[in-house]
N, C-alpha and C positions, 0 to 999 in steps of 0.2 A: 504494500500500500504506500502510495506517495505521500509527501508532506501535505500536498493540496487535498488529497483524499481524507487525511486525518482532520483537517481544518473544517471541511464541509461534510457533515453527515447526511444521511438520507433525507431528513427534513432540515432545511436550511434556517438557522436562527429560530425565530418564533413565527415565521411567516407561513409555515406549512407548505412550502414549495418543494416539489420533488427534485431529486438530484439532477436528472437530465435537464429540466427546465432551468435549474440554477446555473449549471455549467454553460448551457447555451447562452443564457443572458450575460454571464460574466465574460464569455468569449466576445460577444458582440459589443459589450461595454468597452473593452480595450481596443477593438478594431475601430469602432465609431469614434472613440476618443482620439485615436491616432490620426484618422482622417480629418477630424474636427480641428486639429492643430493647423492644418494648411488650407482647408477649404475656404475660410473667409479671406485669406490673403493669396489665394492661388493666382488671381489676376495680377497681383504685384509681382509674384515670381515670374510669370510668363513675360510680362512687358519689360521687366528689368533684367532678367537673366537669359532670355532666349533671343538670339540674334534675329532681327527682322520681324519680331512679333509685336503686334499692336493689340488693341482691345478686340478687334475682329477675330484674331487668332484664339483669344480666350473663349469667345462664343463658339467658334468652330470646334475647338478642342472638347468642350462640354457636349456639343452635338454628337461628335464621334462616339464619345463614351456612352451616351444615352441611347443612340441608335443601335449600337452593338449589344448593349445590355438588354434592351427591350426586344430587339429582333431575335436574339439567340435564346433568351431564358425560357420562352414558351416551348419551342421544340425540344430543348434540353430537358425541361421539366417533364414533358410528355414521355421522353425516352426513359427517364429515371422512374416515372410512375409505372411504366410497363414492366420493369424488372422487379420481381418479387423480393420482398425483404427490405431491410433498412441499411444493410452494409454498403450498398451502392450510393445511397443518399449521403452516408457519412463520408465515404471516400470522395465523392464529388464536392462536398462541403470543404473538406480539408484541401483538396487539390486547388479549388477555386480560391481559397484563402491564401494558399502559398503563392499562387500567381499574383494576387493583389499585394502580397508582402514584397514582391520584387519591384513593383511599380515605383515606390518612392526612391529606391536606389537607382532605377533607370533615369528618374528626373535629374539626378546629379550629373549625368553625362549628356543630357539633352543640350545641344548647341544651336539647333535651328528648328524652324516650324515643322518640316516633315518628320523629324525625329520626335517632336512633341506629339504629333498626331498618331504616330506609331505606338508610343507609350500609352496614349489614351485608348487606343484600340485594345491593347493588352489588358488594360484596366477594365474595360467593358466586358471582355471575354471572361476574365476572372470573376467578375461580379455575376455574370450570367450563369456561371457554373455553380457558384457558392450559394447565392441567396435563395433560389428555389428549394434547394436541398435543406438549408437551414429552416426555412418556413415549414417544409413538410415534416421534419423531425419535431419541431416545436409544437406543431398542431397535433401530431399523433400522441405526444407525451404530456400534453397539458392535462391537469387534474380535472376530473369530471366535476361539474357544478362550480368550478372556480375559473372558468374561461375568462370572464370579464375581469376578475381580480388579477389573474396572472398576466394577461395581455396589458392591463393598465400598469401593473407593477413593472413590466418590461419596458414599456414606452416611457414611463416616468424616469426609470434608471437611465435609459438611452438619451432622453432629452437633457437630463442633468449632466451626463457625460459630454454631450455636444456643447452645452452652455459653458462648462468648465474649460473645455479645450479652446473654444472661441476666445475666451478671456485671456488665455496665456499664449496662444500660438503666435501672435504678433510680437510679443516680447521675446520669445525664444528665437524667432527669425531675426529680430533686430540685434540681439546680443550674442547669439551663437552663429547666425548665418543659416541660409537655407540648406546647405549641405548637411550640417549636423542635425537640423530639424528633420530632414528626410530619413536619416539613419535612425533617429529616435522613433519616427512613425513606423518604420519597418520592424523595429524591435517590439513595439507595442502590438503590432499585428501578429508577430510570432508568439508573443505572450498569450494572445487570444487563441491561437492555434493549440498551445499547450493545454489550455482549459478544455478544448475539444478532445484532445488525446485522452484526458482523464475518463471520458465516458465511452471510449471505443468499444468496450465489452457490453454496453447496455443495449446494443442494437442487434436485432435478430437477422440471421442470414437468409431466412425465408419467412414470408408472412403466413399466418395461420388462417 
C-alpha cells in the first residue's frame, strides 16, 4: 500500500465519498490547477514569446485545440464504450493525461506560429482521449443517491483550484519566467496522473 493509499481510506474524510471518486477528483484538481496557472496569461506568452505571433494567433491556437478536442472525443468515446470493461477507459485516461503533460514542455521550445499550432493540436488530441474516459469512470462510480452532492463537490473543488491558480500564475510567470512555469505545470499534471495510478486495480477488465 502506498503512502497516498494510507492517507485516503475508502471513505474520504467525513464527506462519505468513495475512493474512486476521491482519486478522480484529486487527479483533476492538480491537472486543472496546473493549466489554470497559464490559461489566463496564455495570450501574453504567445504574443511575447512566439516569433511573429499576434492576438490573431492566440485565437487560432485556441480554435485548433477546441476543434480537435470536440471533433475527436465523440468517436473516441464511442470506441471506448464499445469495449467491455473499464480497463480501456483507465488506460485511455492515463495515456491522454500523459500526452497533455508533454504539452507545457513543448511550449518551451515553440519558436514560431506553426510550431504553436502543432503543440495545440497535440493538446487537443490528449484532451480528446482523456476527458471522455474520465467522465465515464466518474459517472459509473458515483455513489447512488449522492449524484448531485458528488458532482457539486467536484465542481466546487475544481472551481477553487482554477481560482487559486489564476491568482498566482501571473506572479510565477513574472518572477520565474514562462519556462519554469511550464515545467511546474507538467509536474502538476504528472502528480494528477499519480493519483490515477492509485486506483488502477479498482476497474474491472470486463463488464458484468
